[in-house]
C-alpha positions as CSV (number, residue, x, y, z in Angstrom):
1,M,0.0,0.3,0.0
2,S,1.0,3.9,-1.1
3,H,2.3,5.9,1.0
4,T,2.1,9.1,-1.3
5,P,-0.3,11.8,-0.1
6,L,-3.7,11.2,-1.5
7,K,-6.1,13.8,-3.5
8,A,-9.8,13.5,-3.9
9,K,-12.2,15.9,-5.4
10,N,-15.2,13.5,-4.6
11,L,-16.6,10.6,-3.2
12,A,-16.4,8.9,-6.3
13,D,-12.3,9.8,-6.2
14,I,-12.7,8.2,-2.9
15,L,-14.2,5.1,-3.9
16,K,-11.8,4.7,-6.6
17,I,-8.4,5.5,-4.3
18,C,-10.3,2.7,-2.2
19,K,-10.1,0.1,-5.2
20,D,-6.5,1.1,-6.3
21,N,-5.1,0.5,-2.8
22,E,-7.6,-2.7,-2.0
23,I,-8.6,-0.5,0.8
24,D,-11.0,-2.7,3.7
25,Y,-12.2,-0.1,6.0
26,I,-12.7,4.0,5.5
27,D,-12.1,4.8,9.1
28,C,-14.0,8.2,9.6
29,K,-12.8,10.6,12.0
30,F,-14.0,13.3,14.2
31,T,-13.2,15.5,16.9
32,D,-14.9,16.3,20.4
33,P,-15.2,19.9,22.0
34,R,-12.2,18.8,24.1
35,G,-9.8,18.2,21.1
36,K,-9.7,14.3,21.3
37,R,-10.3,12.5,18.3
38,H,-12.9,9.6,17.5
39,H,-13.5,7.3,14.9
40,V,-15.4,4.7,13.2
41,A,-14.3,2.3,10.6
42,F,-16.6,1.0,8.0
43,H,-16.0,-2.0,5.9
44,M,-15.9,-1.3,2.4
45,D,-18.7,-4.4,1.8
46,M,-21.1,-2.0,3.4
47,L,-20.2,1.3,1.2
48,D,-21.2,2.8,-1.7
49,E,-21.3,6.5,-3.4
50,G,-25.1,6.7,-2.3
51,T,-24.4,5.6,1.2
52,L,-21.8,7.7,1.4
53,K,-23.5,10.9,-0.1
54,D,-26.3,10.5,2.1
55,G,-24.0,10.3,5.6
56,L,-22.9,7.5,7.8
57,M,-25.3,7.7,11.0
58,F,-23.7,7.2,14.6
59,D,-24.4,7.5,18.1
60,A,-23.1,10.8,19.4
61,S,-25.0,10.4,22.9
62,S,-21.4,9.3,24.8
63,I,-19.6,12.0,23.3
64,A,-18.8,14.6,26.0
65,G,-20.6,17.5,25.5
66,W,-22.6,16.4,22.6
67,K,-26.1,15.0,22.1
68,A,-28.7,13.0,25.0
69,I,-29.5,9.7,25.0
70,N,-32.8,10.3,23.7
71,E,-31.6,12.5,20.4
72,S,-28.2,10.6,19.6
73,D,-28.5,9.7,16.3
74,M,-26.0,12.0,14.0
75,Q,-24.7,11.8,10.8
76,L,-20.8,11.8,9.6
77,E,-20.2,13.9,6.5
78,I,-16.6,12.9,4.6
79,D,-14.7,15.6,3.5
80,P,-13.0,14.4,0.1
81,G,-10.4,17.3,0.4
82,K,-8.8,15.3,3.6
83,I,-7.9,11.8,3.4
84,A,-4.9,9.7,3.9
85,L,-3.6,6.0,4.3
86,D,-3.4,5.2,7.7
87,P,0.1,3.6,8.1
88,F,-0.6,2.2,11.5
89,A,-3.7,0.0,10.6
90,A,-3.4,-3.5,10.6
91,Q,-5.7,-3.9,7.7
92,P,-5.4,-1.6,4.6
93,T,-7.7,1.3,5.9
94,L,-8.4,4.6,4.4
95,E,-8.4,7.8,7.3
96,V,-11.0,10.7,6.3
97,F,-11.9,13.8,8.1
98,C,-15.6,14.1,8.7
99,N,-18.4,17.3,9.9
100,V,-20.9,16.4,12.1
101,V,-24.3,16.7,10.8
102,D,-27.7,16.9,12.6
103,P,-29.9,14.2,10.7
104,I,-33.1,16.1,11.7
105,S,-32.2,19.6,10.0
106,G,-30.0,18.7,7.6
107,K,-27.0,21.4,9.0
108,N,-23.8,21.0,10.6
109,Y,-23.9,20.3,14.2
110,N,-23.5,23.2,16.2
111,R,-21.2,21.8,18.5
112,D,-19.1,20.1,16.2
113,P,-15.6,22.0,16.3
114,R,-14.6,21.3,12.7
115,S,-17.8,23.0,11.6
116,I,-17.4,25.8,13.7
117,A,-13.9,26.2,11.9
118,R,-15.6,26.0,8.5
119,A,-18.1,28.5,9.7
120,A,-15.6,31.0,10.6
121,E,-13.6,30.5,7.6
122,N,-16.7,31.7,5.5
123,Y,-17.3,34.6,7.6
124,V,-13.9,35.7,7.2
125,A,-14.8,35.9,3.5
126,E,-18.1,37.2,4.1
127,T,-16.8,40.3,6.0
128,G,-15.2,41.1,2.7
129,I,-12.0,42.0,5.0
130,A,-10.2,38.9,3.1
131,D,-10.9,35.9,1.6
132,V,-8.2,33.4,3.3
133,A,-6.9,33.3,7.1
134,Y,-3.6,31.3,7.1
135,F,-2.4,29.4,10.1
136,G,0.8,27.8,11.5
137,P,1.0,26.2,14.9
138,E,4.1,25.4,16.2
139,A,2.8,22.2,18.9
140,E,5.8,21.1,21.6
141,F,5.3,17.6,23.5
142,F,7.6,15.5,25.5
143,L,8.0,11.8,25.2
144,F,8.6,9.5,28.1
145,D,10.0,5.9,28.7
146,D,7.5,5.5,31.4
147,V,4.5,7.1,32.6
148,K,2.5,6.2,36.1
149,F,-0.5,7.6,38.2
150,S,-3.0,7.1,40.7
151,I,-6.1,8.5,41.3
152,K,-7.7,7.0,44.6
153,P,-9.6,8.4,47.6
154,H,-6.6,7.4,49.6
155,K,-3.7,7.9,47.0
156,V,-3.0,10.7,44.5
157,S,0.3,10.5,42.7
158,F,2.5,10.5,39.1
159,E,5.5,9.2,38.0
160,L,7.2,9.7,34.9
161,D,10.9,8.7,33.7
162,D,13.2,9.2,30.3
163,I,16.4,8.5,29.7
164,E,17.2,12.1,29.0
165,L,15.9,13.4,32.2
166,P,18.6,15.0,34.7
167,H,17.8,12.9,37.7
168,N,18.9,9.7,35.6
169,S,22.7,10.8,35.6
170,D,23.4,8.3,38.6
171,K,21.0,5.9,37.9
172,S,22.2,2.4,36.8
173,Y,21.4,1.2,33.4
174,E,22.2,-3.0,32.3
175,E,24.0,-1.6,29.3
176,G,25.6,1.5,31.5
177,N,24.6,5.0,31.8
178,M,26.5,7.2,29.1
179,G,25.6,10.2,30.8
180,H,24.6,12.5,27.9
181,R,21.2,14.1,28.3
182,P,19.9,17.6,28.5
183,R,20.4,19.7,31.7
184,T,17.0,21.6,33.2
185,K,16.3,24.1,30.7
186,G,19.4,23.0,28.5
187,G,17.7,20.8,25.5
188,Y,17.6,23.5,23.1
189,F,19.1,21.9,19.6
190,P,21.7,20.2,21.3
191,D,23.3,17.4,18.8
192,S,23.2,13.7,19.8
193,P,24.0,11.9,21.7
194,V,22.6,14.6,24.0
195,D,19.9,14.7,21.6
196,S,18.4,11.2,21.7
197,C,15.5,11.0,19.7
198,S,16.6,12.8,16.2
199,D,15.6,9.8,14.4
200,L,12.4,8.8,16.2
201,R,11.4,12.6,15.3
202,A,12.7,12.3,11.5
203,E,10.4,8.9,11.5
204,M,7.2,11.0,12.8
205,L,8.1,13.5,10.4
206,T,8.3,11.4,7.3
207,V,5.4,9.3,8.3
208,M,3.3,12.9,8.5
209,R,4.4,13.7,5.4
210,G,2.9,10.4,3.8
211,M,-0.2,11.3,5.3
212,G,0.0,14.5,3.7
213,V,0.8,17.0,6.1
214,P,3.5,19.5,4.7
215,V,6.2,19.1,6.7
216,E,9.6,21.5,7.7
217,K,11.8,20.6,10.1
218,H,12.3,18.4,13.6
219,H,14.2,19.6,17.0
220,H,14.7,19.0,20.5
221,E,13.0,21.4,22.7
222,V,13.9,23.4,25.3
223,A,13.3,21.1,28.5
224,A,14.8,17.6,28.7
225,A,12.1,14.9,26.7
226,Q,10.5,18.0,24.8
227,H,10.8,17.8,20.9
228,E,8.5,19.8,18.2
229,L,8.4,18.9,14.8
230,G,7.6,21.8,12.3
231,M,5.0,21.7,9.7
232,K,4.1,24.0,7.1
233,F,1.2,26.9,7.6
234,S,-1.9,26.2,5.6
235,T,-5.7,27.6,5.9
236,L,-7.7,27.6,8.9
237,V,-9.4,24.4,9.1
238,D,-7.1,22.4,7.1
239,A,-4.2,23.7,9.7
240,A,-6.3,22.3,12.5
241,D,-6.4,18.9,10.4
242,N,-2.8,18.9,10.1
243,I,-2.6,19.3,14.1
244,Q,-4.8,16.3,14.5
245,L,-2.8,14.4,12.1
246,Y,0.4,15.8,13.9
247,K,-0.8,14.4,17.2
248,H,-2.2,11.0,16.1
249,V,1.3,10.2,14.3
250,I,3.1,11.4,17.4
251,H,1.2,9.2,19.9
252,N,1.5,6.2,17.4
253,V,5.2,6.4,16.1
254,A,6.5,7.0,19.8
255,H,3.9,3.8,20.9
256,A,5.6,1.8,18.5
257,Y,9.0,2.9,19.6
258,G,8.2,2.0,23.5
259,K,7.8,5.8,24.3
260,S,4.6,7.8,25.2
261,A,4.1,11.1,23.9
262,T,1.9,13.8,25.9
263,F,0.8,17.3,25.0
264,M,0.3,18.4,28.5
265,P,1.5,21.8,29.0
266,K,3.5,21.3,32.2
267,P,4.1,17.6,32.8
268,I,7.2,18.2,34.8
269,H,7.7,21.2,37.8
270,G,10.7,23.3,37.2
271,D,11.4,23.1,33.6
272,N,9.6,24.6,30.3
273,G,6.5,23.5,29.6
274,S,4.7,22.9,26.1
275,G,3.3,25.8,24.1
276,M,1.8,26.0,20.7
277,H,2.3,28.9,19.3
278,V,0.4,30.0,16.2
279,H,1.4,31.9,13.1
280,Q,-1.5,34.1,11.8
281,S,-2.5,36.2,8.8
282,L,-4.9,37.5,6.3
283,W,-4.8,37.5,2.8
284,K,-6.9,39.1,-0.1
285,D,-7.1,38.2,-3.8
286,G,-3.2,36.6,-3.4
287,K,-2.0,39.7,-1.7
288,P,-0.7,39.7,2.0
289,L,-3.0,42.1,4.3
290,F,-0.7,42.4,7.3
291,A,2.3,44.1,5.5
292,G,2.3,48.1,5.7
293,D,4.5,51.0,6.7
294,K,3.8,50.9,10.4
295,Y,5.8,49.1,13.6
296,A,7.5,46.3,11.9
297,G,6.4,46.6,8.8
298,L,2.9,46.1,10.0
299,S,-0.2,47.5,8.3
300,D,-2.6,49.3,10.4
301,M,-5.1,46.1,9.4
302,C,-2.3,43.5,11.5
303,L,-2.1,46.3,14.3
304,Y,-6.1,45.9,14.9
305,Y,-6.2,42.2,14.4
306,I,-3.4,42.3,17.4
307,G,-6.1,44.6,19.1
308,G,-8.6,42.3,18.9
309,I,-6.6,39.3,20.2
310,I,-5.2,41.3,23.4
311,K,-8.7,42.8,24.1
312,H,-10.2,39.3,24.1
313,A,-7.3,37.2,25.3
314,R,-8.4,36.2,28.2
315,A,-12.0,35.1,27.2
316,L,-9.7,33.2,24.3
317,N,-7.9,31.5,26.7
318,A,-11.3,29.1,27.2
319,F,-10.3,27.9,24.2
320,T,-6.2,28.1,23.5
321,N,-5.7,27.1,27.2
322,P,-8.0,25.0,27.8
323,T,-7.1,22.7,30.8
324,T,-6.2,22.9,34.5
325,N,-2.3,22.1,33.6
326,S,-2.5,24.9,31.0
327,Y,-2.2,27.7,34.0
328,K,1.3,26.1,35.3
329,R,2.8,26.6,32.3
330,L,1.6,30.4,32.0
331,V,3.6,31.6,34.9
332,P,6.7,33.7,34.3
333,G,10.1,32.6,34.2
334,Y,9.7,29.6,31.7
335,E,9.8,31.3,28.6
336,A,5.9,31.5,28.8
337,P,4.3,34.4,27.3
338,V,1.6,35.3,30.1
339,L,1.8,39.4,29.3
340,L,-0.6,40.8,26.7
341,A,1.8,43.2,24.7
342,Y,3.4,42.7,21.2
343,S,7.2,43.1,19.9
344,A,9.0,42.0,17.3
345,R,12.3,41.3,19.1
346,N,10.8,40.0,22.7
347,R,9.5,36.3,22.9
348,S,8.0,37.4,26.6
349,A,5.3,39.0,24.7
350,S,2.4,37.3,23.9
351,C,2.0,38.2,20.3
352,R,5.5,38.1,18.9
353,I,6.0,39.8,14.9
354,P,8.6,37.0,13.8
355,Y,11.1,38.9,11.1
356,G,10.5,38.6,7.9
357,S,11.7,41.2,4.9
358,N,9.0,39.5,2.4
359,P,5.7,41.2,2.9
360,K,4.5,37.8,2.4
361,A,6.1,36.5,5.5
362,K,4.2,39.4,7.5
363,R,2.1,38.1,10.4
364,V,1.3,37.8,14.1
365,E,2.6,34.6,16.5
366,V,0.3,34.3,19.1
367,R,2.2,32.7,22.0
368,F,-0.2,31.7,24.8
369,P,-2.0,29.2,23.3
370,D,-1.1,25.2,24.0
371,P,-0.8,22.0,22.2
372,L,-4.2,20.6,24.5
373,A,-6.3,23.2,22.9
374,N,-8.9,21.9,20.2
375,P,-7.3,23.3,17.4
376,Y,-10.6,24.3,15.5
377,L,-12.2,26.1,18.3
378,A,-8.8,27.9,19.1
379,N,-8.2,28.8,15.7
380,A,-11.5,30.1,15.2
381,A,-11.8,31.8,18.1
382,M,-8.1,33.7,17.5
383,L,-9.7,34.4,13.9
384,M,-13.0,35.9,15.5
385,A,-11.0,38.0,17.9
386,G,-8.7,39.3,15.3
387,L,-11.9,40.4,13.0
388,D,-13.1,42.3,16.0
389,G,-10.4,44.1,16.3
390,I,-10.4,45.1,12.7
391,Q,-13.9,45.9,13.0
392,N,-13.7,48.0,15.7
393,K,-10.1,49.6,14.7
394,I,-8.9,48.6,18.0
395,H,-5.3,50.0,18.4
396,P,-2.9,47.5,20.5
397,G,-1.1,50.5,22.1
398,E,2.9,50.7,21.7
399,A,4.9,48.2,21.2
400,M,7.0,46.8,23.8
401,D,10.6,45.6,23.1
402,M,12.3,45.3,26.0
403,N,12.6,42.1,28.7
404,L,9.1,42.1,30.1
405,Y,9.9,40.4,32.7
406,E,12.8,42.9,34.1
407,L,10.2,45.8,34.2
408,P,10.3,47.1,37.5
409,P,7.2,45.8,39.5
410,E,5.2,49.0,39.2
411,E,5.4,49.3,35.7
412,L,4.6,45.2,35.4
413,R,1.3,45.9,37.3
414,K,0.4,48.3,34.5
415,V,0.8,45.4,31.8
416,P,-2.3,43.0,31.2
417,T,-1.9,39.4,31.8
418,V,-3.8,36.4,30.8
419,C,-5.4,34.0,33.1
420,G,-4.3,32.5,35.7
421,S,-6.6,29.6,35.9
422,L,-9.3,27.6,34.1
423,R,-11.9,28.9,36.2
424,E,-10.3,32.8,35.3
425,A,-11.0,31.7,31.8
426,V,-14.5,30.1,31.9
427,E,-15.7,33.4,33.5
428,A,-14.0,35.3,31.2
429,L,-15.6,33.5,28.4
430,K,-18.7,34.1,30.3
431,D,-18.5,37.6,30.4
432,D,-16.9,38.2,27.2
433,H,-18.6,36.2,24.1
434,G,-20.2,38.3,21.7
435,F,-17.4,38.8,19.5
436,L,-17.8,34.9,19.0
437,L,-21.3,35.1,17.8
438,K,-21.1,37.0,14.4
439,G,-22.1,35.3,11.9
440,D,-23.6,32.4,13.7
441,V,-19.8,31.0,13.7
442,F,-20.2,30.5,17.4
443,S,-23.3,29.7,19.2
444,V,-24.8,30.6,22.5
445,D,-25.7,26.7,22.9
446,M,-22.1,25.8,22.2
447,I,-20.4,28.2,24.6
448,E,-23.0,27.2,27.7
449,G,-21.8,23.2,26.6
450,Y,-18.4,24.0,26.3
451,I,-18.4,26.2,29.8
452,D,-20.5,23.3,31.4
453,L,-17.4,20.7,30.2
454,K,-14.7,23.1,31.7
455,M,-16.7,23.3,35.0
456,E,-16.4,19.4,35.2
457,E,-12.9,19.6,35.2
458,I,-12.4,22.5,37.4
459,D,-14.3,21.0,40.1
460,A,-12.6,18.0,39.6
461,F,-9.5,19.9,40.3
462,E,-10.1,21.9,42.5
463,T,-11.7,19.2,45.3
464,M,-9.2,16.4,44.9
465,P,-6.3,17.0,47.8
466,H,-3.1,17.3,46.1
467,P,0.0,15.8,47.9
468,I,2.0,19.0,48.1
469,E,-1.3,19.8,50.6
470,Y,0.3,17.2,53.0
471,L,3.6,18.8,53.2
472,M,2.4,22.0,53.6
473,Y,-0.3,21.4,56.0
474,D,-0.1,17.6,57.5
475,S,1.4,18.3,60.4
476,S,0.3,21.9,60.9
C-alpha cells in the first residue's frame, strides 16, 4: 500500500482510491469539544457512493458535551479534500476527516468543532475583510519511557521517567549509563548523543508527510525529553486538521518505539512547559494584508488584529489554554508568554512579530496557546477576536521591546496578563463571547455546553486533595 499523499475531489474519487489501494475499511475521524479525536471504521462491503453521500450514522450520546441519549443519532459527512492512508492500521484503511451533521435539520451540528472552524472561514470571506486566513501552529510535546499515575481516595500520585531526564545522571542501567543528557532548561538544539530522539522525530516527520501534512523540520526543545516537529502553515481548517494528524502520528510512532507522548502543557515541575505558538495572517486576492509601513513593517489591519487578540485574550484562554494544567505553564520565568503585549523582538510578549523582509512573511505569532487546545475552536476563536479588532479598529497601543520580566514591579502591574486559572478563563468567556457569535460562527448553545464541560474539569481538580498539600499542611 502506497504512502504517497492522496487527493480526492469527490466521493467517487474516494471509492476509486479505495479500489486502487485494495482498502478494506474507511475510518471516519471526528473531533469532540475537548479536542480529542474519535473514529468509527466502516467495511467497504457496506459502502457505495450513495451511502457515502447520505452520510454515515453514529451514536453521539457518549461524546462528552454532545447529544443526549434521547437525541443521539448523528451523521458523519466525509470531506473528500482531507484523506490519508493509515500507516498504523493492520488492515488496509483509508482515514477520512468528517463533519458532523444533525440529521433532523440537515445542517452542520452547532457543537461540532470542525464545522465551527469551517463557519469561521466562511465568515471572514463574508465580511469582505479577507478571503483567506492562514494559520501556522507550532506544537511542542514530551516523550517519556514510563508514565504511572494513581487517582484514588487514599492515593493521588504520578511518576514519570525518561532516559533524558536529569535525575537519571546517576542511575544504573544494565547497558551502562552513558551520561549524555540535557540539563534542566538546557535542551534547545543539542546535537546527538545529548539529543537521543533525532531518529524518532525524523520518522514521525516522514510518516506525517506520507499522510499529506507538508513538513519542515524537527528539533529538540528546551526541556529534557521535550520535542517539536515543524509543519507548513495552511488555511484555518486545514491547519487544524494537520494538528490532529500531528498528534495522531506522534502518539503512534512514539508508542511503536516504546515511548509515551504527551501534549500536556506542564508535565514536569521546574522545567519549561509545552506551548503551541500559532502564526496568523490574512490575505485577499492573493495579496498579504498584514504588510504595511507601521511598526515592524505591519499594516494598520494587522495592528487592529493584534488589538482584538489582546482585548479578548482572557476569553480566548478558555479555548487556547483549555485545561487546569495549562495554567501551570502560564507563569513567568519559563519563557511563558503571560503578558498581553506585542513586540518584534521580545519572546516574553504574548504576540510576537516574526522577522521577515518579504511582505508575504508578515504575520503575528500568538504565543500563549498550548497543544491541548482544540485546534478547530482555538483557531476559529482567535480569528473572530482578530476580526473584531479590525472591525472596531482596536489599536493595541505601543509595542514593548524590552524584556518584560525585567520591568520594575510598578510598571509590570500596568501590563495586562492572560488568565491565571481555567476558572478565570471560563468566567472571562461567560462575560466576553459576543465577538464569537458574529456570523453564527459560534452559538450560545455551544458556548454554554463547552463551559459545562470545563466546569466538570475545574470541579474535579479543585476538589481533589493534592500531595503537596500534605507537605504544606499535614503537620500544621
